[in-house]
N, C-alpha and C positions, 0 to 999 in steps of 0.2 A: 452233619453237624459242621459247621466253622469252627474254624481258629479264632479266638478273640486276639482282637490287635490294640495297639496302643494308638494314640492321635496320629502318630505319623505313618501307620498303616503296618508298620512292624510286628509280627507274630508273636503273642505272649505264651512262652514255652515253662513248663516245669521243669526244672534242672533235673539231671540224673539221679541224684540224691535227694529230691521233694524240695520243698518248700515254695515260698512264692514265687509265682510265674515271672521270667524277665524276658526282656525284648531279644529276639535274633534278628541277625540283619537278613533281609530277602533275598531269595538266591539271583535272582534277577539282579538287584542292585550290585552285588559282588561281581555278576559275571559281566555288566557292563561297564566296570570300573577301569579297563582297560582301552574300551574301546573310542576312537575319535568322534567327538559330538559336532564338530565343525560341518559337515553335511547335513545334521537332523537340525541341527540351528538355523542354518541358512534356507533349509526346507519349510520351516516354520514361520520365519521372516517372509518367505513369499506368498505362502498362504494367507498370512495377516495381510498384505499388500491387496490380493487380490480381493480379499473378504472386504475390504474397507472401501474398495474400488465400486463394489456391488450394493453395499448399504450404507448411504447417505446417512442415515439416521446415527450410523455408529462412529463414520467419520466426524459428525455434528459433536459427537458425545465426546470424542478423544480430543475437539477443538476446544471444548469449552470444560473439559477436565482440568482440576491443580495437578500440573505436572510432579508434583510431589506425593499425589494420591495414588501410590503403584497399585495398591489393592484394587482400584476401580479400572486402573488403567489394564493391569494385568486380566481382571474378567473381560473387558471390552477386546482385548486381544484374542482371548479363547472365543469370545462369540464372532471374532472377525475370521478365523480359522474355520469355525465351525459353519459358518455363511459359505466359504469357499469350497466345502465338503471335505475338509482336512479329515474328520473321523469316520466317513463313511466307510473307507476301506477296513478300518479297524474294526468296525461293527459287524460287518458281513464277514470278515476273518473269523471273528469270536461266534458268531453266529454258525457256520460251517465247522467250526474246531467243536460246538456242542452237538451238533448233529452227529457227528463221529463217533462221539461218546455214546449215544443213543443206538447207534448203530450197531457198536460192538458190543451193546448190552442183549440186542438181541430184542429191541423194544420198537414200538411203530413209532415210524417217522412222522407220521401226519403228514400234511400240506407242505410241498416244499415246491419253490419253483423250477422248470426244468434245468434251467441253467446251472443249479448246485447239486440236481440230482444227477447231472454227470460229473460231477464233482465227487460226489460220493460213490459212485459207481467205479470211478477211477481207484479211489482210495480203497474201496473193498477189493479190488482186485491187487492191486500192489500188496495189500498186505494180508493176503487169502492164508500164507503159510506162517501166518502170526499166531501164538496163543497167548492170550492176555492171561498174565498171572496176576498183577496190579494193575489197578486203573485208577487213576487221579487219587494217589494216597500220599497226604500230607508226610513228609519226613525232616529229620533233624541230622545236623552235622554238628553234633555237641563241641567238638576239639575246636571248632571255628565260631560256634553261636552260630549257624548257619541254617537257614529253614525255606522249604519250598513244596513243590508239589509235582512231581515229573507226571508226564500224561499216561506213559505207561510202562510197567516192566514186562517183557515178552520172550516166550519162548521161540528161539528161532534157528532152526537146523541143529537143535539139540542143546544149544546154548542161552542162558538169559543175559539180555541186554536192557538198559534203559533205553526206551523209545518216545520221542518226542515230535508232535505234529507242529508244523511251521506252515502258516497259511500267508505269509508276507513273505519278503526279501530275506535273505540270509547272512546272519554277520558270524563267519568261522570262529571267530577269537571267544566273543562272547557265548555262543553256542556249546563250544568243547569245554568251557570252564562251567556253565550252568549245569550242563549232564556230568559231569566230572563229579560234580559237588553231590545229585542225583545217586550216582554209583556208590560212594563212599558214604552216604547217609544211612541211617536206620529210619523205617517207618514207625512212627509217632500216633499213638492212640491219643485222639484229642481230649476225648473223656477223662481218661486216667493217668494219661501222661508217661505210659509203658512204653518201651522202645521195643520194638521186633527187626526182624531180619529180613531182606528181601530174598533171601538166598544166594547162591553163588555167582553175583551179577558178575560178566567183565568189565573190569576196571580200566583196560585199553581202551576199546571201540565200544562206540552206542549209535544208535540208529535215529536219524533224522527223519522223518517222513514229510517228503516237501510237498503241499496242496496248496498252490496259488492260486484262491477265491475265483470261481468264474472261468477257469482256464481248462477245467475238465482233463487235467494232466497231474500226475502222482508219480514221484521219483522217490526212491531210498538213496539216503547217503550215509557213507560211513563215517565218524565224527572220531577225530583221536583225542579220546579224551584223557590219555596218558600225559598228553601234551597242555591239555587244558587243565589239568591238576597242579602242575608246576605253576601255572599262572594264579591259580587258587593261594 
């Protein structure tokens, strides 16, 4: 069951005391608030330039579009980035991410390209000592009206930790903030609005499982979420 969202994509959460659902800020939005976005903006500009150079039809559309028509120009920029392959890595990462969940649930993987089977083997080997307690469980931090979904709560060496899978590059500040929210949050029943309890989850450290798609490599990284909590 998926959480209902408003037109901005914010999850609509029933307050602890009941009543009309209200919009909570997404965890990733809060966690990214301290990141320097300049590198991302520059990358998007490069992708748009490459896409326009490869698609003359898009370039002509830009030339003939009213410069005040920001909606149409924004759509052309997105199409140009798509033409440059800007979203392909993200799609592959999302697919690998989904396959790790299938693997952890003990279900059949189906047909998977050999390149990504090697990724999944590396993941299975590196997480062999994890016991998955919660998987993809939506949660809320009512104190700050933030909500999101951690990948896992795992038992590792006798302790409970928030564990999150990353298939792309790591951004230490935003990751630490994101995982600190999950560690302080409560699991939320989407159907009833009831809050639960993770258990005695470590609120100083969390685990990032870094699985760069197509590399057949997997590493575990400890994240200082005590520091991340200060950011929140």
